[in-house]
C-alpha positions as CSV (number, residue, x, y, z in Angstrom):
1,D,13.2,8.8,17.4
2,R,15.2,7.8,14.0
3,G,17.6,5.1,14.3
4,K,18.3,0.7,14.2
5,G,17.0,0.5,17.7
6,E,14.3,-1.7,18.7
7,N,12.1,1.4,19.7
8,Q,13.9,3.0,17.1
9,L,12.6,3.8,12.9
10,K,15.0,4.0,10.4
11,D,13.4,4.3,7.5
12,P,9.7,4.1,7.6
13,F,7.1,3.5,5.1
14,G,4.1,1.4,5.1
15,I,1.9,1.6,8.3
16,A,-1.5,-0.3,8.8
17,V,-3.3,-1.0,12.0
18,D,-4.2,-4.0,13.6
19,P,-8.3,-4.2,13.4
20,I,-8.3,-6.3,16.4
21,T,-6.2,-5.4,18.6
22,D,-5.6,-2.1,17.3
23,R,-1.5,-2.0,17.6
24,I,0.3,0.0,14.7
25,Y,2.4,-1.8,12.5
26,V,5.4,0.3,10.6
27,A,7.6,-1.4,7.5
28,D,11.0,-0.1,8.8
29,N,11.9,0.0,4.8
30,N,16.0,0.1,5.2
31,A,16.1,-1.5,9.1
32,H,14.5,-4.8,7.4
33,R,12.1,-5.1,9.2
34,V,8.1,-4.5,10.4
35,Q,8.4,-2.6,14.1
36,I,4.8,-2.9,16.1
37,F,3.8,-0.3,18.7
38,S,1.5,0.0,20.7
39,R,-1.6,3.3,20.4
40,D,0.3,5.0,22.7
41,G,3.5,4.8,21.4
42,H,5.1,1.8,23.2
43,W,7.5,-0.4,21.3
44,I,6.0,-4.0,21.5
45,R,8.1,-5.9,19.3
46,C,9.6,-6.2,15.7
47,L,9.0,-8.9,12.7
48,R,11.9,-10.2,10.9
49,D,12.7,-12.4,8.2
50,E,15.1,-13.3,5.8
51,Q,13.4,-12.9,2.9
52,M,11.9,-9.8,4.2
53,L,13.9,-7.0,2.4
54,R,13.1,-4.0,2.1
55,P,9.6,-3.7,3.1
56,K,7.5,-0.9,1.9
57,L,3.4,-2.3,2.6
58,I,1.5,-3.7,5.0
59,D,-2.0,-4.7,5.0
60,I,-3.6,-6.1,8.1
61,T,-6.4,-8.3,7.8
62,Y,-8.4,-10.7,10.5
63,Y,-6.7,-13.7,9.8
64,S,-3.0,-12.4,8.4
65,I,-0.4,-10.0,8.2
66,L,0.5,-9.2,5.0
67,V,4.1,-7.4,4.0
68,Q,4.9,-6.0,0.0
69,C,8.4,-5.6,-0.7
70,N,10.4,-5.5,-3.5
71,Y,9.5,-8.3,-4.8
72,V,8.1,-10.5,-2.5
73,V,5.1,-10.7,-0.4
74,V,5.3,-12.5,3.3
75,K,2.3,-13.5,5.2
76,F,2.5,-13.8,8.9
77,N,-0.2,-15.3,11.2
78,R,-1.8,-12.2,12.7
79,S,-2.7,-14.0,15.8
80,T,1.0,-15.7,16.2
81,L,3.5,-13.6,14.1
82,R,4.4,-16.9,12.3
83,K,5.5,-16.5,8.5
84,E,2.9,-18.8,7.2
85,T,3.7,-18.4,3.5
86,I,6.0,-16.0,0.4
87,Y,4.9,-15.3,-2.7
88,K,7.5,-14.6,-5.3
89,T,8.2,-12.6,-8.3
90,N,10.2,-10.9,-11.2
91,N,7.7,-7.9,-10.9
92,F,8.6,-5.0,-9.2
93,L,5.7,-4.1,-7.0
94,S,4.2,-1.4,-5.9
95,G,0.6,-1.9,-3.6
96,I,-1.5,-4.5,-1.6
97,C,-4.6,-4.7,-1.1
98,T,-7.0,-8.1,0.5
99,D,-10.4,-8.6,0.5
100,S,-12.4,-11.6,1.9
101,M,-10.8,-14.3,-1.0
102,N,-8.0,-13.1,-2.6
103,V,-4.8,-10.3,-2.2
104,F,-4.5,-7.8,-5.1
105,V,-0.5,-6.5,-5.5
106,G,0.1,-3.8,-8.1
107,C,2.9,-4.2,-10.4
108,N,5.2,-0.9,-11.2
109,K,6.1,-0.9,-14.8
110,E,3.5,-3.5,-16.2
111,I,0.6,-1.4,-15.0
112,E,-1.1,-4.3,-13.8
113,L,-2.4,-6.6,-11.1
114,M,-1.6,-10.4,-9.5
115,K,-4.6,-11.5,-8.2
116,L,-3.5,-14.3,-5.3
117,T,-5.4,-16.2,-2.9
118,T,-5.4,-15.8,0.3
119,D,-2.2,-18.2,0.5
120,L,-0.6,-16.0,-2.3
121,E,-0.9,-18.4,-4.8
122,Q,-0.6,-16.8,-7.8
123,V,-4.4,-17.2,-9.7
124,K,-3.7,-14.9,-12.8
125,R,-2.7,-11.6,-14.2
126,I,-5.2,-8.9,-14.5
127,P,-4.1,-5.6,-16.6
128,L,-5.9,-2.0,-16.0
129,L,-7.3,-1.2,-19.1
130,T,-6.5,2.7,-19.3
131,E,-5.8,5.1,-21.9
132,F,-4.8,7.4,-19.4
133,K,-1.0,6.8,-19.4
134,R,2.3,7.1,-20.9
135,E,5.0,5.0,-22.0
136,D,6.7,6.2,-18.4
137,T,3.7,5.9,-16.8
138,R,4.7,3.9,-13.4
139,L,2.0,2.4,-10.8
140,R,2.6,3.3,-7.1
141,D,0.0,2.3,-5.8
142,I,-3.5,0.1,-4.9
143,S,-6.1,0.4,-2.2
144,L,-9.5,-1.4,-2.6
145,A,-12.8,0.2,-1.5
146,R,-16.7,-1.1,-1.9
147,D,-15.0,-3.6,-4.3
148,V,-13.7,-0.6,-6.6
149,I,-9.8,-0.6,-6.6
150,Y,-8.2,2.7,-6.8
151,V,-4.8,2.9,-8.2
152,A,-2.5,5.8,-8.1
153,L,0.2,6.2,-10.8
154,T,2.5,8.9,-12.2
155,T,2.9,11.0,-15.5
156,T,-0.9,11.1,-15.9
157,Q,-3.4,14.1,-16.3
158,Y,-5.5,11.3,-13.6
159,P,-2.9,10.2,-11.0
160,I,-6.2,7.9,-9.3
161,Q,-7.8,6.0,-11.2
162,A,-11.1,3.8,-10.3
163,F,-11.2,-0.2,-11.2
164,S,-13.0,-3.0,-11.0
165,K,-11.3,-6.2,-9.8
166,E,-11.3,-7.6,-13.7
167,G,-8.9,-4.1,-14.2
168,I,-11.9,-2.4,-16.2
169,L,-11.5,1.6,-15.9
170,L,-14.6,3.0,-14.1
171,R,-13.7,6.3,-13.9
172,C,-10.4,8.6,-13.2
173,V,-10.2,11.0,-10.2
174,V,-9.2,14.3,-10.6
175,C,-6.9,15.5,-7.8
176,E,-5.5,19.3,-8.3
177,D,-1.5,19.7,-8.3
178,M,-1.3,15.8,-7.7
179,L,0.7,15.0,-11.1
180,G,3.3,12.5,-10.5
181,N,3.4,13.3,-6.8
182,I,1.5,10.7,-5.0
183,C,3.8,8.5,-3.0
184,Y,1.2,6.6,-0.9
185,M,-2.6,6.0,-1.0
186,C,-5.6,4.8,1.3
187,L,-9.3,5.3,1.8
188,D,-11.5,6.1,4.4
189,T,-14.7,5.0,5.7
190,Q,-16.1,7.8,4.0
191,L,-14.1,6.5,0.9
192,N,-11.9,10.0,0.8
193,I,-8.7,9.8,-0.5
194,L,-5.7,10.2,1.7
195,V,-2.5,10.9,-0.1
196,T,1.2,11.9,0.9
197,D,2.7,14.6,-1.4
198,R,6.2,13.8,-2.1
199,K,6.9,17.4,-3.4
200,S,5.0,19.7,-0.4
201,S,5.7,16.4,2.1
202,D,2.4,16.5,3.4
203,I,-0.6,14.6,3.3
204,K,-3.6,15.5,1.1
205,I,-7.6,14.4,1.8
206,F,-9.7,14.6,-1.2
207,S,-13.3,13.8,-1.9
208,N,-13.9,10.8,-3.7
209,E,-14.9,13.2,-6.4
210,G,-11.6,15.2,-6.2
211,Q,-12.2,17.8,-4.3
212,L,-9.7,19.1,-1.8
213,I,-10.6,19.0,1.8
214,S,-7.4,19.5,3.8
215,K,-3.6,18.8,4.0
216,I,-2.2,17.7,7.4
217,G,1.4,18.0,8.4
218,K,4.3,20.2,7.2
219,K,7.7,20.3,5.1
220,G,10.1,20.6,7.3
């Protein structure tokens, strides 16, 4: 249900599943919290922190819960749910993904990645080297699969582009009718690309080559 109550969602954004407990974590953006539910939908608790304003996306590893807000990333211990550290930047953030050694966050306007350690110490900035962008192109989300970082971009004929971890363009994924409409993105175990479509208010599933496989939900 919609609302500010403990078992309600006011403004849900990103969602993630704990790989150990199977619990569901939801970034409740306008309520400045992360709600935690069991797999069958029972409310468990919520995470709050004074620096965790407008949480947008969540990434969960075997050890940590990483919550990306507009200008910060907050790291919680996955077992104790205690805050461990925080990363702050002046760049507006869009997207977060991890591998075993590093955390990557996307910068909305600069079209680049911030590479961090797992303790959220900045290692370096990684410009995304693509010619397929314009002055008003913005980075919407990122996802990591098999050492390839997939990036969702606005206002370009190639809204999903695949990069190496060094920022080198590997290829463009042509997804029909998705120009500027992608809000969030993830990849499944078969490397299919799932995106939320802002225009049609549904979820589209594409093959890794960009062919539409199916749609979930509809505009209400």
